[in-house]
Z-matrix of the N, CA and C atoms (Angstrom, degrees):
N
C 1 1.462
C 2 1.523 1 109.85
N 3 1.344 2 116.06 1 139.91
C 4 1.457 3 119.48 2 176.16
C 5 1.524 4 109.52 3 -69.34
N 6 1.339 5 115.42 4 151.27
C 7 1.455 6 120.98 5 -172.73
C 8 1.526 7 111.04 6 -122.94
N 9 1.344 8 115.21 7 152.52
C 10 1.459 9 120.97 8 176.62
C 11 1.521 10 109.84 9 -144.33
N 12 1.324 11 115.34 10 149.86
C 13 1.458 12 122.74 11 170.29
C 14 1.521 13 106.79 12 -102.30
N 15 1.333 14 117.61 13 128.38
C 16 1.460 15 121.91 14 -178.95
C 17 1.519 16 110.07 15 -116.15
N 18 1.322 17 116.43 16 130.30
C 19 1.456 18 121.13 17 173.91
C 20 1.523 19 107.18 18 -83.52
N 21 1.318 20 116.08 19 107.21
C 22 1.455 21 122.71 20 -173.56
C 23 1.528 22 109.30 21 -113.93
N 24 1.310 23 116.70 22 97.09
C 25 1.468 24 120.44 23 -176.47
C 26 1.515 25 112.10 24 -78.68
N 27 1.325 26 116.84 25 -26.42
C 28 1.461 27 121.57 26 -171.64
C 29 1.515 28 111.48 27 106.65
N 30 1.331 29 115.59 28 -7.22
C 31 1.459 30 120.69 29 177.65
C 32 1.520 31 112.18 30 -82.35
N 33 1.308 32 114.15 31 171.87
C 34 1.463 33 121.61 32 -178.13
C 35 1.533 34 111.96 33 -60.12
N 36 1.316 35 116.24 34 -47.53
C 37 1.463 36 120.34 35 -175.29
C 38 1.525 37 112.29 36 -64.46
N 39 1.323 38 116.45 37 -46.13
C 40 1.462 39 119.12 38 -178.15
C 41 1.520 40 111.17 39 -67.37
N 42 1.348 41 117.13 40 -31.00
C 43 1.464 42 120.53 41 177.00
C 44 1.521 43 110.64 42 -64.70
N 45 1.331 44 116.58 43 -42.85
C 46 1.466 45 120.32 44 -179.92
C 47 1.525 46 110.81 45 -67.62
N 48 1.323 47 117.17 46 -42.70
C 49 1.472 48 120.35 47 179.19
C 50 1.525 49 111.27 48 -62.77
N 51 1.325 50 116.73 49 -40.39
C 52 1.463 51 120.54 50 179.40
C 53 1.526 52 110.69 51 -68.77
N 54 1.331 53 116.71 52 -39.04
C 55 1.469 54 120.22 53 176.00
C 56 1.525 55 110.77 54 -62.18
N 57 1.333 56 116.50 55 -36.05
C 58 1.462 57 120.40 56 177.14
C 59 1.530 58 110.59 57 -64.04
N 60 1.323 59 116.24 58 -40.47
C 61 1.466 60 120.06 59 179.10
C 62 1.530 61 110.91 60 -62.90
N 63 1.339 62 116.77 61 -40.20
C 64 1.466 63 119.20 62 178.52
C 65 1.516 64 110.73 63 -66.09
N 66 1.335 65 116.70 64 -39.02
C 67 1.464 66 120.42 65 178.54
C 68 1.520 67 111.16 66 -62.04
N 69 1.333 68 115.88 67 -34.12
C 70 1.464 69 119.99 68 -178.33
C 71 1.527 70 112.53 69 -82.25
N 72 1.329 71 116.25 70 5.02
C 73 1.458 72 120.81 71 169.93
C 74 1.511 73 116.53 72 88.46
N 75 1.330 74 117.04 73 18.75
C 76 1.458 75 119.62 74 179.62
C 77 1.527 76 111.72 75 -84.81
N 78 1.318 77 115.88 76 142.36
C 79 1.464 78 121.19 77 165.09
C 80 1.518 79 106.67 78 -82.68
N 81 1.320 80 117.35 79 125.75
C 82 1.464 81 120.77 80 -164.91
C 83 1.512 82 113.41 81 -110.59
N 84 1.341 83 113.93 82 137.59
C 85 1.460 84 121.94 83 161.24
C 86 1.519 85 105.88 84 -107.28
N 87 1.332 86 117.16 85 117.19
C 88 1.465 87 121.56 86 -179.79
C 89 1.524 88 109.80 87 -97.10
N 90 1.327 89 116.17 88 134.97
C 91 1.462 90 122.39 89 178.80
C 92 1.524 91 109.84 90 -117.06
N 93 1.320 92 116.06 91 128.18
C 94 1.460 93 122.49 92 175.89
C 95 1.524 94 107.78 93 -123.19
N 96 1.330 95 116.93 94 133.76
C 97 1.458 96 121.30 95 -174.95
C 98 1.525 97 111.85 96 -108.56
N 99 1.322 98 114.82 97 129.60
C 100 1.460 99 122.54 98 171.19
C 101 1.525 100 106.19 99 -102.27
N 102 1.338 101 116.18 100 101.51
C 103 1.459 102 120.15 101 -175.99
C 104 1.536 103 111.61 102 -115.32
N 105 1.342 104 114.99 103 22.53
C 106 1.454 105 119.33 104 179.13
C 107 1.510 106 113.90 105 89.27
N 108 1.322 107 117.97 106 13.25
C 109 1.456 108 121.62 107 -178.67
C 110 1.528 109 111.86 108 -65.45
N 111 1.341 110 115.24 109 147.35
C 112 1.459 111 120.28 110 178.17
C 113 1.524 112 111.00 111 -62.80
N 114 1.307 113 115.49 112 -39.48
C 115 1.461 114 121.21 113 -174.76
C 116 1.533 115 111.22 114 -85.45
N 117 1.333 116 115.33 115 59.60
C 118 1.464 117 120.30 116 -179.50
C 119 1.524 118 112.44 117 -65.12
N 120 1.343 119 116.57 118 -13.93
C 121 1.456 120 118.92 119 177.49
C 122 1.526 121 111.26 120 -59.20
N 123 1.345 122 116.48 121 -23.64
C 124 1.454 123 118.32 122 179.50
C 125 1.528 124 111.52 123 -67.73
N 126 1.330 125 118.15 124 -23.54
C 127 1.461 126 120.53 125 177.87
C 128 1.529 127 109.68 126 -67.99
N 129 1.340 128 116.73 127 -44.75
C 130 1.463 129 120.37 128 175.09
C 131 1.521 130 111.16 129 -63.95
N 132 1.331 131 115.83 130 -36.83
C 133 1.461 132 119.90 131 177.69
C 134 1.524 133 110.60 132 -62.40
N 135 1.330 134 116.72 133 -40.04
C 136 1.462 135 120.47 134 179.27
C 137 1.523 136 111.32 135 -60.53
N 138 1.329 137 116.14 136 -39.66
C 139 1.466 138 119.94 137 179.01
C 140 1.524 139 110.62 138 -63.77
N 141 1.331 140 117.05 139 -39.26
C 142 1.463 141 120.80 140 178.78
C 143 1.523 142 110.96 141 -66.11
N 144 1.329 143 116.09 142 -41.49
C 145 1.467 144 120.12 143 179.83
C 146 1.525 145 110.45 144 -65.64
N 147 1.329 146 116.35 145 -42.81
C 148 1.466 147 120.37 146 178.09
C 149 1.516 148 110.33 147 -58.88
N 150 1.325 149 116.92 148 -39.64
C 151 1.462 150 120.72 149 177.68
C 152 1.527 151 110.99 150 -67.35
N 153 1.343 152 116.34 151 -42.97
C 154 1.465 153 120.59 152 177.99
C 155 1.524 154 111.38 153 -56.05
N 156 1.336 155 115.93 154 -38.57
C 157 1.469 156 121.30 155 -174.69
C 158 1.527 157 112.51 156 -93.55
N 159 1.339 158 115.86 157 7.16
C 160 1.473 159 120.94 158 178.08
C 161 1.525 160 112.77 159 58.16
N 162 1.341 161 114.80 160 38.63
C 163 1.458 162 120.10 161 177.94
C 164 1.524 163 108.49 162 -83.34
N 165 1.307 164 116.64 163 121.22
C 166 1.467 165 121.00 164 -175.91
C 167 1.520 166 112.61 165 -81.98
N 168 1.317 167 117.08 166 -30.01
C 169 1.468 168 121.65 167 -175.24
C 170 1.528 169 109.26 168 -111.54
N 171 1.340 170 116.30 169 99.33
C 172 1.461 171 121.00 170 178.66
C 173 1.522 172 108.34 171 -126.08
N 174 1.331 173 116.09 172 116.43
C 175 1.449 174 121.54 173 -176.52
C 176 1.525 175 110.14 174 -110.71
N 177 1.319 176 116.99 175 130.98
C 178 1.459 177 122.18 176 172.96
C 179 1.518 178 107.51 177 -103.40
N 180 1.320 179 116.07 178 118.30
C 181 1.463 180 122.23 179 -173.02
C 182 1.524 181 109.29 180 -110.47
N 183 1.311 182 116.23 181 123.15
C 184 1.472 183 120.81 182 179.98
C 185 1.519 184 109.75 183 -91.98
N 186 1.320 185 115.71 184 127.61
C 187 1.459 186 122.47 185 178.97
C 188 1.527 187 109.68 186 -120.48
N 189 1.306 188 116.68 187 140.81
C 190 1.463 189 122.03 188 175.20
C 191 1.525 190 108.34 189 -104.36
N 192 1.335 191 116.00 190 84.13
C 193 1.462 192 119.25 191 -178.11
C 194 1.533 193 112.06 192 -76.11
N 195 1.352 194 116.65 193 -30.77
C 196 1.460 195 121.94 194 176.07
C 197 1.530 196 112.61 195 52.32
N 198 1.327 197 115.31 196 53.79
C 199 1.467 198 120.12 197 179.23
C 200 1.528 199 110.85 198 -128.70
N 201 1.345 200 118.07 199 49.13
C 202 1.465 201 119.80 200 -173.62
C 203 1.517 202 115.05 201 -67.04
N 204 1.312 203 118.59 202 -19.34
C 205 1.455 204 119.81 203 -175.58
C 206 1.523 205 113.00 204 -97.14
N 207 1.326 206 117.63 205 3.07
C 208 1.452 207 119.30 206 -176.69
C 209 1.520 208 112.79 207 -118.17
N 210 1.321 209 119.45 208 -4.05
C 211 1.451 210 121.26 209 178.06
C 212 1.521 211 109.94 210 -145.65
N 213 1.313 212 116.40 211 139.95
C 214 1.463 213 119.82 212 -179.64
C 215 1.524 214 112.21 213 -82.36
N 216 1.329 215 118.05 214 1.74
C 217 1.465 216 120.56 215 172.76
C 218 1.520 217 111.44 216 -82.27
N 219 1.346 218 116.24 217 -13.96
C 220 1.459 219 121.99 218 177.42
C 221 1.529 220 107.10 219 -129.18
N 222 1.315 221 117.39 220 141.92
C 223 1.454 222 119.69 221 177.05
C 224 1.519 223 113.09 222 90.13
N 225 1.321 224 116.51 223 -159.25
C 226 1.460 225 121.59 224 -169.20
C 227 1.527 226 113.71 225 -93.97
N 228 1.313 227 119.70 226 -17.89
C 229 1.460 228 120.89 227 -178.47
C 230 1.527 229 110.50 228 -65.01
N 231 1.319 230 116.02 229 144.00
C 232 1.464 231 121.76 230 -177.37
C 233 1.523 232 110.50 231 -95.26
N 234 1.346 233 118.05 232 132.78
C 235 1.468 234 120.59 233 176.64
C 236 1.530 235 110.89 234 -62.09
N 237 1.318 236 117.76 235 157.64
C 238 1.474 237 120.29 236 177.87
C 239 1.531 238 110.91 237 -56.43
N 240 1.318 239 115.96 238 146.63
C 241 1.459 240 120.74 239 -178.43
C 242 1.522 241 110.88 240 -138.54
N 243 1.344 242 114.12 241 157.99
C 244 1.466 243 123.60 242 171.45
C 245 1.531 244 113.33 243 59.74
N 246 1.330 245 115.90 244 32.75
C 247 1.464 246 119.49 245 173.88
C 248 1.523 247 108.53 246 -96.41
N 249 1.306 248 116.66 247 152.05
C 250 1.463 249 120.27 248 177.60
C 251 1.528 250 109.43 249 -78.63
N 252 1.341 251 117.94 250 159.08
C 253 1.474 252 119.52 251 175.46
C 254 1.522 253 112.12 252 -55.02
N 255 1.332 254 116.19 253 -37.32
C 256 1.465 255 119.67 254 -179.81
C 257 1.527 256 111.49 255 -65.26
N 258 1.324 257 116.70 256 -42.00
C 259 1.468 258 120.89 257 178.06
C 260 1.524 259 111.09 258 -63.31
N 261 1.325 260 116.47 259 -40.52
C 262 1.464 261 120.53 260 -179.10
C 263 1.516 262 110.64 261 -63.26
N 264 1.323 263 116.41 262 -45.59
C 265 1.458 264 120.07 263 -173.34
C 266 1.527 265 113.87 264 -80.83
N 267 1.331 266 116.08 265 -17.55
C 268 1.464 267 118.99 266 -179.62
C 269 1.528 268 112.79 267 -99.67
N 270 1.323 269 117.47 268 -0.26
C 271 1.454 270 119.81 269 -178.24
C 272 1.533 271 110.70 270 -61.74
N 273 1.301 272 116.08 271 145.49
C 274 1.460 273 121.40 272 -178.17
C 275 1.526 274 112.13 273 -98.85
N 276 1.320 275 116.32 274 -27.55
C 277 1.461 276 119.57 275 179.97
C 278 1.519 277 110.51 276 -90.88
N 279 1.323 278 115.87 277 149.09
C 280 1.458 279 120.63 278 174.80
C 281 1.523 280 107.78 279 -69.04
N 282 1.328 281 119.13 280 128.68
C 283 1.468 282 121.24 281 -173.51
C 284 1.513 283 113.08 282 -71.87
N 285 1.328 284 115.06 283 165.46
C 286 1.460 285 120.65 284 -177.62
C 287 1.522 286 112.63 285 -68.01
N 288 1.337 287 117.63 286 -14.48
C 289 1.465 288 121.15 287 179.13
C 290 1.528 289 112.64 288 -80.49
N 291 1.318 290 116.64 289 -3.56
C 292 1.475 291 119.76 290 174.49
C 293 1.527 292 109.44 291 -64.46
N 294 1.325 293 116.06 292 128.96
C 295 1.467 294 121.81 293 176.36
C 296 1.522 295 108.09 294 -103.71
N 297 1.336 296 118.73 295 117.83
C 298 1.463 297 121.59 296 -173.88
C 299 1.522 298 113.73 297 -50.37
N 300 1.324 299 114.53 298 120.74
C 301 1.478 300 123.45 299 172.82
C 302 1.528 301 113.63 300 60.40
N 303 1.341 302 117.63 301 22.81
C 304 1.466 303 119.72 302 -173.49
C 305 1.526 304 112.74 303 -58.68
N 306 1.323 305 117.75 304 -51.98
C 307 1.465 306 118.52 305 -178.45
C 308 1.522 307 111.94 306 -65.57
N 309 1.327 308 116.47 307 -32.97
C 310 1.466 309 119.90 308 178.22
C 311 1.529 310 110.52 309 -63.32
N 312 1.323 311 116.10 310 -42.67
C 313 1.469 312 120.84 311 178.16
C 314 1.521 313 110.70 312 -67.34
N 315 1.335 314 116.86 313 -48.12
C 316 1.460 315 120.91 314 -177.66
C 317 1.530 316 111.28 315 -62.15
N 318 1.320 317 116.06 316 -41.65
C 319 1.465 318 119.53 317 -179.72
C 320 1.522 319 111.77 318 -67.04
N 321 1.329 320 116.74 319 -35.22
C 322 1.464 321 119.45 320 178.20
C 323 1.528 322 110.69 321 -62.86
N 324 1.333 323 116.44 322 -42.76
C 325 1.462 324 120.01 323 178.48
C 326 1.525 325 110.28 324 -68.50
N 327 1.335 326 116.59 325 -40.30
C 328 1.467 327 120.28 326 177.00
C 329 1.523 328 110.96 327 -62.21
N 330 1.325 329 116.54 328 -37.01
C 331 1.462 330 120.65 329 178.83
C 332 1.520 331 111.05 330 -63.69
N 333 1.321 332 116.68 331 -42.62
C 334 1.463 333 119.97 332 178.04
C 335 1.528 334 110.79 333 -62.02
N 336 1.334 335 116.68 334 -41.25
C 337 1.459 336 119.71 335 177.20
C 338 1.523 337 111.52 336 -66.87
N 339 1.326 338 116.44 337 -37.93
C 340 1.463 339 119.96 338 179.94
C 341 1.528 340 111.34 339 -63.42
N 342 1.324 341 115.82 340 -41.70
C 343 1.460 342 118.20 341 179.58
C 344 1.533 343 110.34 342 -69.93
N 345 1.314 344 116.64 343 -40.04
C 346 1.461 345 120.66 344 -178.56
C 347 1.523 346 112.17 345 -65.24
N 348 1.343 347 116.17 346 -38.22
C 349 1.466 348 120.88 347 -177.59
C 350 1.524 349 112.65 348 -93.33
N 351 1.334 350 116.74 349 4.95
C 352 1.465 351 122.19 350 -177.66
C 353 1.525 352 111.40 351 56.46
N 354 1.329 353 115.04 352 45.31
C 355 1.469 354 121.40 353 178.65
C 356 1.523 355 110.07 354 -87.29
N 357 1.315 356 114.46 355 151.74
C 358 1.463 357 120.51 356 -178.95
C 359 1.523 358 113.46 357 -98.89
N 360 1.333 359 117.66 358 -11.07
C 361 1.465 360 119.44 359 -173.87
C 362 1.522 361 111.55 360 -149.46
N 363 1.336 362 113.99 361 155.45
C 364 1.461 363 122.84 362 171.41
C 365 1.524 364 106.87 363 -125.26
N 366 1.317 365 117.22 364 121.56
C 367 1.462 366 122.41 365 -179.47
C 368 1.527 367 110.50 366 -105.44
N 369 1.335 368 115.78 367 140.29
C 370 1.452 369 120.53 368 170.40
C 371 1.515 370 110.09 369 -149.72
N 372 1.330 371 116.28 370 159.00
C 373 1.456 372 120.98 371 -171.57
C 374 1.512 373 115.51 372 -94.18
N 375 1.307 374 118.47 373 26.76
C 376 1.464 375 121.18 374 -179.98
C 377 1.528 376 110.40 375 -64.64
N 378 1.343 377 114.98 376 145.75
C 379 1.472 378 119.37 377 173.83
C 380 1.518 379 108.92 378 -146.63
N 381 1.310 380 115.29 379 150.25
C 382 1.468 381 120.60 380 -172.27
C 383 1.522 382 112.40 381 -106.34
N 384 1.340 383 117.88 382 1.89
C 385 1.463 384 122.64 383 176.86
C 386 1.523 385 106.88 384 -118.00
N 387 1.342 386 117.93 385 142.64
C 388 1.471 387 120.93 386 -173.30
C 389 1.517 388 110.49 387 54.02
N 390 1.312 389 117.94 388 45.57
C 391 1.458 390 121.01 389 -179.78
C 392 1.522 391 108.12 390 -119.94
N 393 1.298 392 117.36 391 179.29
C 394 1.467 393 120.04 392 -170.93
C 395 1.522 394 114.15 393 -103.91
N 396 1.316 395 118.09 394 24.92
C 397 1.453 396 120.09 395 173.71
C 398 1.511 397 115.01 396 83.24
N 399 1.329 398 118.01 397 19.45
C 400 1.462 399 120.56 398 -178.10
C 401 1.536 400 110.61 399 -77.64
N 402 1.328 401 118.38 400 128.30
C 403 1.465 402 120.17 401 -178.25
C 404 1.524 403 113.40 402 -66.93
N 405 1.354 404 117.43 403 -23.79
C 406 1.464 405 119.79 404 -178.81
C 407 1.526 406 112.36 405 -94.55
N 408 1.348 407 115.17 406 24.93
C 409 1.470 408 120.59 407 172.35
C 410 1.528 409 111.06 408 -120.54
N 411 1.312 410 117.56 409 9.31
C 412 1.457 411 121.60 410 -176.64
C 413 1.524 412 111.81 411 -88.93
N 414 1.337 413 118.08 412 148.46
C 415 1.465 414 120.49 413 178.70
C 416 1.522 415 113.01 414 -55.82
N 417 1.328 416 117.58 415 -37.54
C 418 1.461 417 120.43 416 -178.20
C 419 1.528 418 111.43 417 -67.45
N 420 1.329 419 116.03 418 -30.55
C 421 1.469 420 119.97 419 175.96
C 422 1.523 421 110.12 420 -63.29
N 423 1.324 422 117.30 421 -47.49
C 424 1.460 423 120.40 422 -178.17
C 425 1.532 424 111.77 423 -69.64
N 426 1.314 425 116.40 424 -30.72
C 427 1.468 426 119.64 425 175.21
C 428 1.528 427 110.09 426 -63.07
N 429 1.319 428 116.92 427 -44.74
C 430 1.467 429 120.73 428 179.03
C 431 1.523 430 111.41 429 -67.25
N 432 1.337 431 116.56 430 -39.38
C 433 1.461 432 119.38 431 -179.79
C 434 1.526 433 109.99 432 -66.13
N 435 1.320 434 116.75 433 -35.37
C 436 1.459 435 119.87 434 176.87
C 437 1.520 436 111.07 435 -63.05
N 438 1.322 437 115.89 436 -38.64
C 439 1.464 438 119.43 437 177.39
C 440 1.525 439 110.75 438 -62.33
N 441 1.337 440 116.35 439 -37.82
C 442 1.459 441 120.56 440 176.64
C 443 1.524 442 110.73 441 -64.13
N 444 1.334 443 115.88 442 -47.64
C 445 1.466 444 119.98 443 -179.70
C 446 1.527 445 111.05 444 -56.69
N 447 1.311 446 116.18 445 -39.88
C 448 1.474 447 120.65 446 -175.91
C 449 1.523 448 113.03 447 -62.13
N 450 1.336 449 116.80 448 -20.72
C 451 1.473 450 118.95 449 -179.34
C 452 1.529 451 112.59 450 -119.71
N 453 1.362 452 116.49 451 3.34
C 454 1.467 453 119.11 452 -167.79
C 455 1.514 454 115.64 453 -98.92
N 456 1.339 455 118.56 454 -12.86
C 457 1.460 456 119.37 455 -173.45
C 458 1.526 457 111.84 456 -128.26
N 459 1.290 458 115.35 457 158.90
C 460 1.461 459 121.54 458 174.17
C 461 1.527 460 109.90 459 -59.33
N 462 1.310 461 116.40 460 -43.01
C 463 1.461 462 122.22 461 -178.00
C 464 1.532 463 111.65 462 -58.88
N 465 1.337 464 116.35 463 -46.65
C 466 1.460 465 118.81 464 -175.99
C 467 1.530 466 112.55 465 -78.59
N 468 1.316 467 117.66 466 -34.10
C 469 1.464 468 118.58 467 -179.90
C 470 1.532 469 112.00 468 -73.37
N 471 1.326 470 116.71 469 -16.98
C 472 1.464 471 120.13 470 176.99
C 473 1.525 472 112.54 471 -94.23
N 474 1.339 473 116.29 472 10.72
C 475 1.457 474 119.94 473 171.22
C 476 1.513 475 115.82 474 104.73
N 477 1.338 476 118.13 475 -7.74
C 478 1.456 477 120.70 476 175.86
C 479 1.527 478 108.58 477 -85.64
N 480 1.334 479 117.58 478 177.97
C 481 1.459 480 118.97 479 -177.12
C 482 1.519 481 112.40 480 -135.64
N 483 1.321 482 114.09 481 151.28
C 484 1.452 483 123.22 482 169.04
C 485 1.527 484 105.36 483 -132.98
N 486 1.320 485 116.99 484 112.74
C 487 1.450 486 121.47 485 -174.31
C 488 1.523 487 111.66 486 -105.54
N 489 1.328 488 116.55 487 134.27
C 490 1.453 489 121.15 488 171.18
C 491 1.527 490 108.12 489 -76.33
N 492 1.320 491 116.39 490 127.67
C 493 1.457 492 122.05 491 179.75
C 494 1.529 493 108.86 492 -114.99
N 495 1.316 494 116.54 493 119.62
C 496 1.469 495 122.12 494 177.95
C 497 1.530 496 107.85 495 -124.06
N 498 1.336 497 118.06 496 76.50
C 499 1.467 498 120.69 497 -172.75
C 500 1.520 499 114.69 498 -67.39
N 501 1.335 500 117.78 499 -9.89
C 502 1.463 501 120.66 500 -178.03
C 503 1.520 502 112.92 501 -107.79
N 504 1.303 503 117.23 502 4.38
C 505 1.462 504 121.46 503 -165.18
C 506 1.530 505 113.62 504 -57.61
N 507 1.351 506 118.35 505 -33.13
C 508 1.459 507 120.47 506 -178.31
C 509 1.533 508 112.24 507 -109.86
N 510 1.340 509 117.48 508 19.67
C 511 1.459 510 121.53 509 178.89
C 512 1.526 511 110.15 510 -104.06
N 513 1.328 512 116.15 511 145.86
C 514 1.460 513 118.82 512 171.64
C 515 1.524 514 109.20 513 -86.89
N 516 1.335 515 117.46 514 177.55
C 517 1.458 516 120.37 515 -173.05
C 518 1.529 517 111.60 516 -62.85
N 519 1.329 518 116.63 517 -41.09
C 520 1.463 519 119.40 518 179.84
C 521 1.528 520 111.07 519 -63.03
N 522 1.320 521 116.96 520 -39.94
C 523 1.465 522 120.61 521 179.09
C 524 1.524 523 111.56 522 -68.06
N 525 1.327 524 116.41 523 -36.62
C 526 1.465 525 120.57 524 177.58
C 527 1.531 526 110.01 525 -63.34
N 528 1.328 527 115.73 526 -45.73
C 529 1.458 528 120.04 527 179.66
C 530 1.525 529 110.83 528 -61.68
N 531 1.307 530 116.97 529 -43.09
C 532 1.471 531 120.43 530 177.19
C 533 1.518 532 111.24 531 -60.61
N 534 1.328 533 116.37 532 -42.35
C 535 1.465 534 120.71 533 177.96
C 536 1.532 535 110.16 534 -60.92
N 537 1.334 536 116.06 535 -41.53
C 538 1.457 537 120.41 536 178.69
C 539 1.518 538 112.54 537 -63.19
N 540 1.331 539 116.84 538 -38.27
C 541 1.465 540 119.70 539 175.40
C 542 1.529 541 110.12 540 -58.03
N 543 1.331 542 115.90 541 -43.58
C 544 1.470 543 120.31 542 -179.41
C 545 1.527 544 112.16 543 -66.75
N 546 1.348 545 116.20 544 -22.37
C 547 1.465 546 121.57 545 179.28
C 548 1.537 547 112.06 546 -98.51
N 549 1.332 548 116.16 547 6.23
C 550 1.474 549 122.40 548 178.62
C 551 1.532 550 112.80 549 61.50
N 552 1.323 551 117.68 550 35.72
C 553 1.461 552 121.00 551 175.12
C 554 1.530 553 109.20 552 -70.02
N 555 1.307 554 116.74 553 132.01
C 556 1.464 555 121.76 554 176.26
C 557 1.521 556 108.39 555 -86.08
N 558 1.316 557 116.61 556 95.91
C 559 1.457 558 120.71 557 -174.51
C 560 1.520 559 112.96 558 -67.90
N 561 1.314 560 117.60 559 -20.19
C 562 1.465 561 119.57 560 177.65
C 563 1.525 562 110.94 561 -66.06
N 564 1.325 563 117.24 562 -21.79
C 565 1.461 564 121.31 563 179.63
C 566 1.529 565 112.88 564 -89.40
N 567 1.328 566 117.99 565 -2.77
C 568 1.466 567 120.76 566 -179.59
C 569 1.526 568 110.09 567 -95.13
N 570 1.323 569 115.63 568 160.76
C 571 1.473 570 121.28 569 179.31
C 572 1.517 571 108.93 570 -140.01
N 573 1.337 572 116.86 571 126.22
C 574 1.461 573 121.40 572 -178.29
C 575 1.516 574 113.70 573 -117.06
N 576 1.317 575 117.89 574 -23.45
C 577 1.470 576 122.56 575 -173.25
C 578 1.523 577 111.29 576 -58.91
N 579 1.338 578 115.37 577 137.54
C 580 1.462 579 121.27 578 179.37
C 581 1.529 580 113.09 579 -75.93
N 582 1.324 581 117.02 580 -14.37
C 583 1.461 582 120.80 581 -179.62
C 584 1.525 583 109.73 582 -100.50
N 585 1.295 584 116.03 583 162.56
C 586 1.462 585 119.96 584 -172.74
C 587 1.511 586 114.86 585 -105.95
N 588 1.329 587 118.24 586 33.79
C 589 1.447 588 120.57 587 -178.11
C 590 1.525 589 113.52 588 -77.18
N 591 1.344 590 114.33 589 176.70
C 592 1.461 591 119.14 590 178.45
C 593 1.524 592 110.62 591 -67.45
N 594 1.332 593 115.98 592 -32.74
C 595 1.459 594 121.86 593 175.49
C 596 1.529 595 108.97 594 -118.53
N 597 1.322 596 116.38 595 157.02
C 598 1.459 597 119.92 596 173.75
C 599 1.530 598 108.70 597 -63.53
N 600 1.337 599 116.86 598 141.64
C 601 1.468 600 119.91 599 -171.24
C 602 1.521 601 112.56 600 -70.41
N 603 1.351 602 117.28 601 -34.21
C 604 1.451 603 120.55 602 -177.44
C 605 1.509 604 113.87 603 80.35
N 606 1.348 605 117.64 604 0.14
C 607 1.463 606 121.64 605 -174.45
C 608 1.529 607 113.75 606 -117.11
N 609 1.330 608 117.82 607 -27.06
C 610 1.470 609 119.84 608 -177.56
C 611 1.531 610 110.08 609 -73.61
N 612 1.335 611 115.46 610 166.17
C 613 1.466 612 119.96 611 -178.00
C 614 1.524 613 112.25 612 -56.14
N 615 1.340 614 116.97 613 -42.58
C 616 1.459 615 120.65 614 -177.27
C 617 1.522 616 111.02 615 -63.23
N 618 1.328 617 117.15 616 -43.39
C 619 1.467 618 120.80 617 178.66
C 620 1.526 619 111.17 618 -64.74
N 621 1.324 620 116.23 619 -43.75
C 622 1.466 621 120.19 620 -176.63
C 623 1.524 622 111.02 621 -63.69
N 624 1.337 623 117.50 622 -46.16
C 625 1.464 624 120.25 623 179.26
C 626 1.522 625 111.36 624 -65.31
N 627 1.328 626 116.23 625 -37.68
C 628 1.463 627 120.52 626 179.02
C 629 1.532 628 110.73 627 -64.51
N 630 1.335 629 116.72 628 -49.63
C 631 1.466 630 120.10 629 -179.06
C 632 1.529 631 111.24 630 -61.09
N 633 1.325 632 116.39 631 -39.52
C 634 1.456 633 120.54 632 178.89
C 635 1.526 634 110.78 633 -64.43
N 636 1.328 635 117.17 634 -37.44
C 637 1.465 636 120.79 635 178.79
C 638 1.519 637 112.42 636 -64.03
N 639 1.340 638 116.49 637 -41.16
C 640 1.464 639 119.34 638 176.92
C 641 1.528 640 110.52 639 -68.06
N 642 1.326 641 116.15 640 -39.22
C 643 1.464 642 120.29 641 178.92
C 644 1.522 643 110.60 642 -59.41
N 645 1.332 644 116.70 643 -42.01
C 646 1.462 645 119.98 644 179.99
C 647 1.525 646 112.13 645 -68.46
N 648 1.321 647 116.81 646 -19.14
C 649 1.464 648 120.51 647 175.02
C 650 1.531 649 111.95 648 -91.66
N 651 1.333 650 116.47 649 4.66
C 652 1.448 651 121.15 650 176.13
C 653 1.509 652 114.75 651 73.29
N 654 1.348 653 116.69 652 28.63
C 655 1.463 654 119.81 653 -178.96
C 656 1.517 655 110.01 654 -147.28
N 657 1.327 656 115.03 655 165.35
C 658 1.460 657 120.95 656 178.80
C 659 1.519 658 110.42 657 -89.27
N 660 1.323 659 115.45 658 149.04
C 661 1.456 660 121.90 659 172.18
C 662 1.533 661 108.32 660 -69.79
N 663 1.327 662 119.23 661 131.05
C 664 1.464 663 120.94 662 -178.83
C 665 1.524 664 114.53 663 -70.93
N 666 1.337 665 118.24 664 -10.93
C 667 1.462 666 120.07 665 179.00
C 668 1.530 667 111.43 666 -72.42
N 669 1.326 668 115.30 667 152.84
C 670 1.461 669 120.66 668 172.20
C 671 1.520 670 109.13 669 -87.20
N 672 1.326 671 116.25 670 133.85
C 673 1.468 672 121.58 671 -178.90
C 674 1.529 673 110.81 672 -118.61
N 675 1.321 674 114.74 673 147.26
C 676 1.459 675 119.84 674 172.25
C 677 1.522 676 110.25 675 -67.65
N 678 1.349 677 114.72 676 -38.90
C 679 1.465 678 121.34 677 -178.81
C 680 1.515 679 108.61 678 -120.19
N 681 1.308 680 118.54 679 119.05
C 682 1.456 681 122.08 680 -179.63
C 683 1.523 682 110.93 681 -79.09
């Protein structure tokens, strides 16, 4: 059976991308990273999603990034709140929720696992539409990273391949949610909120874009929110 490494954060997007990999017949190793994020509930969500998708190999990897003063996902700074979807998507500055080099680090670890497990693909849920301005979510970023992979490992230099798969890259949030419905993703088991409360806050950028995506699909988000 062909194999893939999936970056499974526990969020909506990564759940849909991982479900797509299972549909395409890959045997999956799922990787979830604990890097000190406030929203650690997504780690538990990842475990639930892995169980939903019958993934046998799910690894939780702890990283000490030690960057509390440069991202509002770690430390005391509060992520942006109460912005409209239009404001989020039209912003020109990279938001405070950007984690320095996060995808570059995660992909490097995924690449090592892919070579070790003789996997042919790495899946992740990055998308460049309805996103928050992250430079490591752009199609050109993944194109360059693929070029690196092609020359960076024993596996690839000997003629085999490891391909980055971003099945959501040109979809907006509403389209991603619709795709997940078609893949039977249990959205109640996913977590998108940037804060670590008992309920999703309903105010941060991730919550706002998520709620808007469900609204555009004519249905309610199954998550409980502090703010409706």
